[in-house]
C-alpha positions as CSV (number, residue, x, y, z in Angstrom):
1,Q,0.1,-0.1,-0.2
2,A,3.3,2.4,0.6
3,L,4.3,1.3,-2.8
4,L,1.2,2.0,-4.4
5,V,1.0,5.6,-2.5
6,R,4.6,6.7,-3.5
7,A,3.8,5.9,-7.2
8,L,0.6,7.6,-7.9
9,T,2.7,10.8,-6.1
10,N,5.6,10.4,-8.4
11,I,3.1,10.8,-11.1
12,F,1.1,13.5,-10.0
13,L,4.5,15.3,-9.5
14,L,5.8,14.4,-12.8
15,S,2.2,16.0,-14.6
16,C,2.8,18.8,-12.6
17,A,5.9,19.2,-14.0
18,C,5.0,18.7,-17.3
19,G,2.4,21.2,-17.2
20,S,4.5,23.5,-16.2
21,F,7.3,23.0,-19.0
22,L,4.2,23.2,-21.2
23,A,3.0,26.4,-19.8
24,A,6.8,27.8,-20.1
25,T,7.2,26.6,-23.3
26,V,3.8,28.3,-24.8
27,A,4.6,31.5,-23.2
28,M,8.6,31.6,-24.9
29,S,6.6,30.6,-27.9
30,K,4.3,33.5,-27.8
31,R,7.4,35.8,-26.8
32,K,9.2,34.9,-30.0
33,H,6.6,36.1,-32.3
34,P,5.8,39.1,-32.6
35,D,2.4,41.2,-32.7
36,S,1.5,41.3,-36.6
37,D,1.4,45.1,-36.6
38,A,4.5,45.3,-34.4
39,T,6.9,47.8,-35.1
40,P,10.3,46.7,-36.7
41,G,13.1,45.8,-34.1
42,F,10.2,45.8,-31.3
43,N,7.7,43.0,-30.1
44,H,5.1,45.5,-30.2
45,K,3.2,48.3,-31.9
46,I,5.5,51.5,-30.7
47,P,3.8,54.8,-31.3
48,A,5.0,56.4,-33.6
49,C,5.7,60.0,-32.3
50,L,8.2,58.3,-30.1
51,M,10.5,57.0,-32.8
52,T,13.5,59.2,-34.8
53,P,13.9,58.2,-38.4
54,D,17.3,57.5,-39.8
55,E,16.9,60.8,-41.5
56,V,15.8,64.3,-40.1
57,N,15.8,67.5,-42.4
58,T,15.8,70.5,-40.7
59,S,16.7,74.0,-41.1
60,I,20.0,73.5,-40.3
61,G,20.0,70.5,-42.0
62,T,20.0,66.7,-42.4
63,L,20.0,64.9,-39.1
64,K,21.4,61.3,-39.0
65,F,20.9,58.5,-36.6
66,F,21.6,55.1,-36.0
67,D,18.6,53.5,-34.3
68,G,17.6,57.0,-32.2
69,M,21.6,57.7,-31.3
70,P,23.1,60.8,-33.8
71,D,26.1,60.5,-35.6
72,E,29.1,62.3,-35.1
73,A,28.2,65.0,-37.8
74,T,25.1,65.3,-36.3
75,V,26.3,66.2,-32.9
76,E,28.4,68.6,-34.1
77,K,26.1,70.4,-35.8
78,V,23.2,70.5,-32.7
79,Y,25.7,71.2,-30.6
80,D,26.6,73.9,-32.4
81,N,23.3,75.3,-32.6
82,L,22.8,75.2,-29.4
83,D,25.0,77.2,-28.2
84,T,24.3,79.8,-30.8
85,I,20.8,79.6,-29.6
86,R,21.8,80.2,-25.7
87,G,24.1,83.5,-27.3
88,T,20.9,84.5,-28.9
89,E,19.0,84.2,-26.5
90,V,21.9,86.1,-23.9
91,F,21.8,89.3,-26.1
92,L,18.1,89.2,-26.6
93,D,17.6,88.6,-22.7
94,F,20.7,91.3,-21.7
95,V,20.3,94.0,-23.9
96,P,18.9,95.7,-20.7
97,L,22.0,95.4,-18.7
98,A,24.1,96.0,-21.4
99,S,22.3,99.6,-22.1
100,V,22.9,100.4,-18.2
101,E,26.4,99.3,-18.8
102,A,27.1,101.6,-21.8
103,L,25.7,104.4,-19.9
104,R,27.9,104.1,-16.7
105,R,30.5,103.8,-19.4
106,G,30.0,106.9,-21.4
107,M,29.2,108.7,-18.1
108,Q,32.4,108.0,-16.8
109,D,34.6,108.8,-19.9
110,V,33.3,112.8,-19.8
111,G,33.6,112.4,-15.9
112,I,30.9,111.4,-14.6
113,D,32.7,109.1,-11.7
114,K,31.3,110.6,-8.6
115,A,28.0,110.7,-6.5
116,N,28.0,114.5,-6.7
117,K,28.3,114.9,-10.3
118,I,25.8,115.0,-12.9
119,L,25.5,115.2,-16.5
120,L,23.4,118.4,-17.0
121,Y,21.7,119.3,-20.4
122,T,22.2,123.5,-20.0
123,D,21.0,124.0,-23.4
124,L,19.0,120.4,-24.4
125,M,20.2,117.7,-25.3
126,D,21.2,117.6,-29.4
127,S,22.2,114.9,-32.1
128,G,25.7,114.6,-31.0
129,S,25.4,112.7,-27.6
130,I,24.9,109.1,-29.1
131,F,21.7,108.6,-26.8
132,L,19.2,106.0,-27.0
133,T,16.0,108.2,-28.1
134,G,16.8,110.9,-26.0
135,N,14.6,113.9,-26.0
136,T,15.4,117.7,-26.8
137,D,12.3,118.9,-24.9
138,T,13.2,118.5,-21.2
139,V,16.5,119.6,-19.2
140,Y,18.0,116.9,-18.3
141,A,20.2,116.2,-15.1
142,I,21.8,112.7,-15.2
143,G,23.9,111.1,-12.2
144,M,24.8,107.6,-11.9
145,L,25.1,105.9,-8.4
146,D,27.8,103.5,-7.5
147,L,26.4,102.0,-3.7
148,K,28.8,100.0,-3.6
149,R,31.7,102.6,-3.3
150,D,29.5,105.1,-1.9
151,G,26.6,103.2,0.1
152,P,23.4,104.4,1.1
153,T,23.4,107.9,-1.0
154,I,20.9,110.3,-0.6
155,V,19.1,112.3,-3.1
156,E,17.4,115.4,-2.2
157,I,15.5,116.5,-5.3
158,P,14.1,120.3,-5.4
159,A,10.4,121.8,-5.6
160,G,9.2,122.0,-9.4
161,A,11.1,118.9,-10.1
162,G,9.5,117.2,-13.9
163,P,9.4,113.0,-14.4
164,G,12.9,111.6,-12.6
165,T,13.5,107.9,-12.3
166,L,16.1,105.7,-10.8
167,N,16.5,102.3,-12.7
168,D,19.0,99.4,-11.3
169,A,21.7,98.0,-13.5
170,Y,19.1,95.2,-15.1
171,F,17.0,98.4,-16.4
172,R,14.4,97.9,-13.2
173,F,12.4,100.2,-11.7
174,V,13.5,101.7,-8.3
175,I,11.5,104.4,-7.7
176,D,10.4,107.2,-9.2
177,M,10.9,111.1,-8.2
178,G,9.6,114.8,-8.9
179,A,6.4,115.4,-9.9
180,P,5.3,111.4,-10.6
181,G,7.5,110.3,-7.6
182,P,6.1,110.2,-4.1
183,D,6.9,113.6,-3.2
184,R,4.5,114.9,-6.4
185,G,6.8,117.7,-7.1
186,K,7.1,119.4,-3.9
187,G,10.5,118.1,-3.5
188,G,11.9,115.8,-0.8
189,K,15.2,113.6,0.3
190,Y,15.7,110.2,-0.6
191,L,17.5,107.4,0.7
192,I,18.7,104.7,-1.8
193,L,20.4,101.6,-0.1
194,P,22.6,99.1,-1.3
195,P,21.3,95.3,-1.9
196,D,23.6,94.5,1.0
197,F,22.2,96.9,3.5
198,E,21.7,95.3,6.9
199,G,21.1,98.7,9.4
200,T,18.1,100.1,10.4
201,E,16.2,101.8,7.8
202,P,15.2,105.6,9.0
203,S,11.6,105.6,9.1
204,D,11.3,109.7,8.7
205,G,12.1,112.3,6.8
206,Y,13.1,110.3,4.1
207,F,11.7,108.6,0.6
208,V,13.5,105.1,1.0
209,A,14.1,102.6,-1.6
210,R,16.4,99.6,-1.9
211,S,17.8,98.5,-5.0
212,P,18.7,95.0,-5.9
213,T,22.1,96.3,-7.8
214,Y,25.1,98.3,-6.8
215,V,25.2,100.4,-9.7
216,N,22.3,102.6,-10.6
217,W,21.1,105.2,-13.3
218,L,19.4,108.3,-12.3
219,P,18.0,110.5,-14.7
220,L,15.9,113.3,-14.2
221,R,14.1,116.2,-16.1
222,G,13.2,119.5,-16.1
223,M,10.8,121.4,-17.8
224,L,10.9,124.5,-20.2
225,K,9.4,127.9,-19.5
226,D,8.1,129.4,-22.2
227,G,10.3,127.4,-24.4
228,K,13.6,128.5,-22.3
229,T,15.6,126.2,-20.3
230,D,17.0,128.7,-17.6
231,A,14.6,127.9,-15.0
232,A,14.9,124.2,-14.9
233,V,19.0,125.0,-14.9
234,K,18.9,126.7,-12.2
235,M,16.4,124.6,-10.0
236,W,18.9,121.6,-10.6
237,T,22.5,123.5,-10.3
238,E,20.9,125.3,-6.7
239,G,18.6,122.5,-5.4
240,L,19.7,119.2,-6.3
241,K,22.2,117.0,-4.3
242,I,23.5,113.4,-4.5
243,Y,25.6,112.3,-1.6
244,P,26.8,109.3,0.4
245,V,25.3,109.0,4.0
246,S,28.9,108.5,5.1
247,Q,29.7,112.2,3.7
248,T,28.6,116.0,4.4
249,P,25.9,117.1,1.4
250,C,28.3,118.9,-0.9
251,Q,28.0,121.4,-4.0
252,I,26.8,119.2,-7.1
253,E,29.3,119.4,-9.6
254,I,28.0,119.7,-13.3
255,V,29.7,118.6,-16.8
256,K,27.5,120.2,-19.5
257,G,26.2,118.0,-22.0
258,T,24.9,120.2,-24.8
259,G,27.2,119.5,-27.6
260,L,29.3,117.1,-25.8
261,I,30.2,113.7,-28.4
262,F,30.1,110.5,-26.3
263,N,28.5,107.3,-26.7
264,T,26.1,105.3,-24.7
265,I,25.0,102.6,-25.9
266,H,26.0,98.7,-26.3
267,A,27.6,96.8,-28.6
268,N,25.9,95.1,-31.6
269,D,29.1,92.9,-32.0
270,Y,31.2,89.9,-29.9
271,S,32.5,93.3,-27.2
272,F,28.4,92.6,-26.2
273,Y,29.8,90.1,-24.2
274,D,32.4,91.6,-22.2
275,E,30.1,94.6,-21.4
276,I,28.0,92.4,-19.6
277,N,30.6,90.1,-18.3
278,E,31.6,93.4,-16.4
279,V,28.1,93.7,-14.3
280,I,28.4,89.7,-13.5
281,Q,31.1,90.1,-12.1
282,R,30.5,93.1,-10.3
283,E,27.0,92.7,-9.3
284,P,25.5,90.5,-6.3
285,I,24.8,87.4,-8.0
286,D,21.4,87.0,-6.9
287,A,20.8,90.7,-8.2
288,L,19.4,88.2,-11.1
289,P,17.0,84.6,-10.9
290,E,18.9,81.4,-11.5
291,E,17.0,80.5,-15.0
292,I,19.0,83.6,-16.9
293,R,22.1,83.2,-15.1
294,G,22.0,79.7,-16.4
295,N,22.2,80.8,-20.2
296,L,25.1,83.0,-19.1
297,A,27.1,79.7,-17.9
298,A,26.1,77.7,-20.8
299,I,28.4,80.2,-22.8
300,G,30.9,80.6,-19.9
301,M,30.2,83.0,-18.2
302,Q,30.0,83.1,-14.4
303,Q,30.9,84.9,-11.3
304,G,34.0,84.3,-10.0
305,K,35.2,82.7,-13.7
306,P,37.3,83.8,-16.5
307,F,35.3,84.1,-19.5
308,K,37.2,82.8,-22.0
309,P,35.6,81.5,-24.8
310,D,37.6,79.5,-27.3
311,D,38.0,80.3,-31.0
312,R,34.9,77.7,-31.8
313,M,32.6,79.5,-29.4
314,K,33.8,83.0,-29.9
315,R,32.8,82.0,-33.7
316,L,29.0,81.1,-32.3
317,L,28.8,83.8,-30.2
318,T,29.9,86.1,-32.8
319,D,27.3,84.5,-35.1
320,A,24.6,84.6,-32.3
321,I,24.8,88.8,-31.9
322,A,24.2,88.8,-35.6
323,I,21.5,87.0,-35.1
324,G,20.1,88.5,-32.2
325,N,20.9,91.9,-33.3
326,A,18.6,91.3,-36.4
327,T,16.2,90.3,-33.9
328,A,15.7,93.0,-32.1
329,R,15.4,95.3,-35.0
330,A,13.1,93.0,-36.3
331,L,11.1,93.6,-33.0
332,A,11.6,97.3,-33.4
333,F,11.0,98.5,-36.6
334,R,8.4,95.6,-37.7
335,P,6.7,94.6,-34.7
336,R,4.3,91.3,-35.2
337,S,2.4,92.0,-31.9
338,E,-1.1,92.9,-32.2
339,S,-1.4,94.5,-29.1
340,I,1.5,97.0,-29.4
341,W,-0.5,99.4,-32.3
342,Y,-2.1,102.4,-30.8
343,Y,-5.1,102.6,-34.1
344,G,-4.7,98.9,-35.0
345,K,-2.1,97.3,-37.0
346,E,-3.4,99.1,-40.0
347,S,-1.6,102.2,-38.5
348,S,2.3,102.8,-37.9
349,W,1.8,104.1,-34.8
350,F,2.8,101.8,-31.5
351,S,3.5,101.9,-28.1
352,A,7.4,101.3,-26.6
353,F,5.8,99.3,-24.0
354,D,3.9,96.5,-25.5
355,G,1.3,95.2,-23.0
356,G,1.1,98.3,-21.3
357,D,3.4,97.0,-18.4
358,Y,6.4,98.5,-17.7
359,R,7.9,94.9,-15.9
360,W,6.3,93.1,-19.6
361,L,4.4,91.1,-17.6
362,V,0.8,89.2,-19.6
363,D,-2.3,89.8,-17.7
364,N,0.0,90.5,-14.3
365,G,2.4,88.0,-14.6
366,K,-0.4,85.6,-15.2
367,G,0.9,85.5,-19.2
368,G,4.4,85.0,-17.9
369,R,6.8,88.1,-19.1
370,N,6.9,89.4,-22.7
371,K,10.5,88.9,-23.2
372,D,10.0,90.1,-26.7
373,A,8.0,93.3,-25.6
374,R,11.0,94.2,-22.8
375,T,13.3,93.7,-25.8
376,L,11.9,95.7,-28.3
377,F,12.3,98.4,-25.6
378,F,15.4,98.8,-24.8
379,Y,16.7,98.3,-27.6
380,I,15.5,101.7,-28.6
381,A,14.8,103.6,-25.4
382,T,15.9,104.1,-21.8
383,V,13.8,104.9,-18.4
384,N,11.9,102.3,-16.5
385,T,8.9,103.7,-14.9
386,P,5.7,103.1,-14.3
387,A,4.4,106.8,-15.1
388,M,5.4,106.0,-18.9
389,V,2.7,103.2,-18.9
390,L,0.2,104.2,-16.3
391,K,-2.8,106.5,-16.8
392,M,-2.1,109.2,-15.2
393,V,-4.0,112.0,-16.7
394,G,-2.5,115.5,-16.9
395,V,1.1,114.0,-15.0
396,G,3.9,112.0,-16.4
397,S,4.4,111.3,-20.3
398,Q,3.1,109.2,-22.6
399,Y,4.3,108.2,-25.7
400,A,3.9,106.9,-29.9
401,L,6.4,105.9,-32.4
402,A,6.5,105.3,-35.7
403,A,8.9,104.2,-38.3
404,T,6.6,103.4,-41.5
405,D,4.4,105.7,-43.6
406,S,0.5,105.3,-43.9
407,Q,1.3,102.3,-46.6
408,K,3.5,100.6,-44.2
409,R,7.0,101.6,-45.9
410,Y,10.1,102.4,-44.1
411,L,10.6,106.0,-43.7
412,D,13.1,107.2,-46.5
413,G,15.1,110.6,-45.9
414,S,15.5,111.0,-49.6
415,K,11.7,111.7,-49.5
416,T,9.7,114.4,-48.3
417,Y,6.5,113.4,-45.8
418,K,4.2,115.2,-43.8
419,V,1.8,114.3,-40.5
420,L,-1.2,116.3,-39.1
421,I,-0.9,117.1,-35.3
422,P,-5.1,118.1,-34.9
423,G,-5.6,121.3,-32.7
424,N,-5.9,120.9,-28.8
425,A,-3.5,118.2,-28.7
426,P,-4.7,116.6,-25.3
427,A,-0.8,117.3,-23.5
428,K,-1.3,119.5,-20.0
429,D,2.5,121.1,-21.0
430,F,3.3,120.6,-24.3
431,W,4.0,117.8,-27.2
432,S,7.1,116.9,-29.3
433,L,8.2,115.4,-32.5
434,V,11.6,113.8,-32.4
435,V,13.4,112.3,-35.3
436,Y,16.2,109.1,-34.7
437,D,18.5,107.2,-36.9
438,P,18.0,103.9,-36.8
439,Q,21.2,102.5,-36.7
440,T,22.0,104.1,-33.6
441,R,18.6,105.1,-32.3
442,S,19.8,108.5,-31.5
443,M,18.5,111.5,-32.9
444,L,19.0,112.2,-36.7
445,Q,22.5,113.6,-37.3
446,T,21.6,116.4,-40.2
447,G,22.3,120.3,-40.6
448,Q,19.7,121.0,-37.4
449,P,21.1,120.2,-34.4
450,Y,17.8,119.7,-32.6
451,P,15.8,117.5,-35.1
452,S,12.5,118.0,-33.4
453,K,9.6,120.1,-33.6
454,N,8.1,121.3,-29.6
455,S,4.9,123.3,-29.3
456,E,6.3,124.7,-26.0
457,R,10.0,125.6,-27.8
458,N,8.7,126.5,-31.1
459,K,6.2,128.5,-31.1
460,D,6.5,130.3,-34.6
461,M,5.0,127.2,-36.4
462,A,2.3,127.6,-38.8
463,K,-0.7,126.7,-37.6
464,G,-4.7,125.6,-39.6
465,S,-7.6,127.9,-38.8
466,D,-8.6,124.8,-36.8
467,G,-5.1,125.2,-34.9
468,S,-3.7,121.9,-36.4
469,I,0.0,122.0,-36.9
470,T,1.5,120.0,-40.1
471,I,4.9,118.6,-39.6
472,W,6.7,118.1,-42.9
473,F,9.9,115.4,-43.2
474,G,12.8,116.1,-45.8
475,P,16.0,116.4,-46.9
476,A,14.9,120.2,-48.3
477,S,12.0,122.1,-46.6
478,P,9.1,122.5,-48.5
479,K,8.7,126.0,-50.0
480,S,7.4,128.2,-46.8
481,C,7.1,125.6,-44.3
482,E,10.5,126.0,-42.9
483,T,9.4,126.8,-39.2
484,N,7.5,123.2,-39.6
485,W,10.1,121.5,-40.8
486,I,12.6,118.3,-39.7
487,Q,15.4,117.7,-42.2
488,T,16.5,114.0,-43.2
489,V,19.1,112.6,-44.9
490,P,19.1,111.1,-48.3
491,G,20.3,107.7,-48.2
492,K,19.2,106.8,-44.6
493,A,16.0,105.8,-42.9
494,W,14.4,107.6,-40.1
495,F,11.5,107.2,-37.6
496,V,10.1,109.5,-35.0
497,C,8.6,109.7,-31.7
498,L,5.6,111.9,-30.4
499,R,5.5,112.8,-27.0
500,L,3.0,114.2,-25.1
501,Y,3.7,115.3,-21.5
502,G,1.1,115.6,-18.8
503,P,-0.8,113.6,-21.3
504,L,-5.2,114.3,-21.0
505,Q,-8.2,112.0,-21.3
506,P,-8.2,112.3,-25.2
507,W,-5.1,110.7,-25.6
508,F,-5.7,107.9,-23.4
509,D,-9.8,107.3,-24.9
510,K,-8.1,107.7,-28.4
511,T,-10.6,110.6,-29.4
512,W,-7.4,112.8,-30.4
513,R,-5.0,111.4,-32.7
514,P,-1.9,112.4,-34.7
515,S,-2.4,111.5,-39.1
516,E,-0.5,108.8,-40.1
517,I,2.7,109.5,-42.0
518,E,2.2,110.2,-45.4
519,L,4.6,110.1,-48.6
520,V,4.3,113.1,-50.4
521,D,6.7,113.2,-52.8
């Protein structure tokens, strides 16, 4: 009986083993035979969107792969492209920073090397200064703060000052002064703290602002009276004081800017990278977010390390600058944004502040930051303040630019054009038109040192019976129109900026508007 039980047990175990072997054989058989619609090289169908073909035609050429693995030529091609992209992104993102650095260098070159030194345009800015869309309308008093050198610094603004602003080394807004500032044109003391200040901030007697950077640009503006600069010049020379807290107040030292020939604009070639590297090495590392510093590191630029790209990288960065510069010029002179146009895309008048936010945030940040709008602005302009975009009726200033005529053709200095400024222009103080050179984005250099017309300074302009004024542009004055004529240069293009100081409600609700620029011949 025991033998019978043992025999039956063995038979059972053998049958189980055979069953397991059969099941395993069947499973293996299934694995050896792929699905009928399986992707070649796989047992099953793989989504086509996951696959990389052996050859891919792209804008940078044909890219080749062995089963998804790039060959040497492709590797070289895509890394060159990646480094070029990073270099281009650095240019477009760092135009604001490079612009402030160029201002610092230019002002230092003409002697603005201490807190109490200012560049004062006693007879207004003329076309000799290479200065991004400077105006011929207000009396500039421009300073440059170095909070690393001087520590906390006091700026005493006199009563009656026009719009003034402090911008940091990345052209970010720090604080307004004068009419749109917290002193509201009554004058006051501003205490500017460096980013690493650790003391107790005073609670009384000062308007206090802390800057994220050491270097800060200080453009102040005084208004004309009866078309003259005298009152504003006196206000700045007698009432403005700038001094470190650690020093006693001292007299302002003046460098006269009118007629001074110097450059304040960043480079558009490889030396652009050297300009921004100086700032990166000087300013606090957290003055810029990690994301934007990452692009710098990708091209070999990092605080505390030398910027020494090899020949290959120099070649790529030189190309990147050329692409970035062309892109910035397209943004500035052929905008594609639909929100930039004052009167619809059929018009040529556009805003320098696309989106109407001095931070260039879309929907207050819900749509992120409009980086193209930021590049556009700082490629052609300076001064970043909410006063230039907020609806402040009768206060601050508003701007409209045009680079094309009514048919969207670039403005040609060889030809004659006209624009109509209707009567009752909505400007409490005055309006002006200034013509600029697209190469330098500075005032167009012609036989007229001031390539502009201003309703306060040029009271001899001829008017129509309805108070309207026609301004003419061309290489020669139309007959009997010299008082209304702005000269242009044959063979050169130009663009124009309309400014309204103390803009009134009809500007904001668009019940008043300038005509388009019309080609006459």
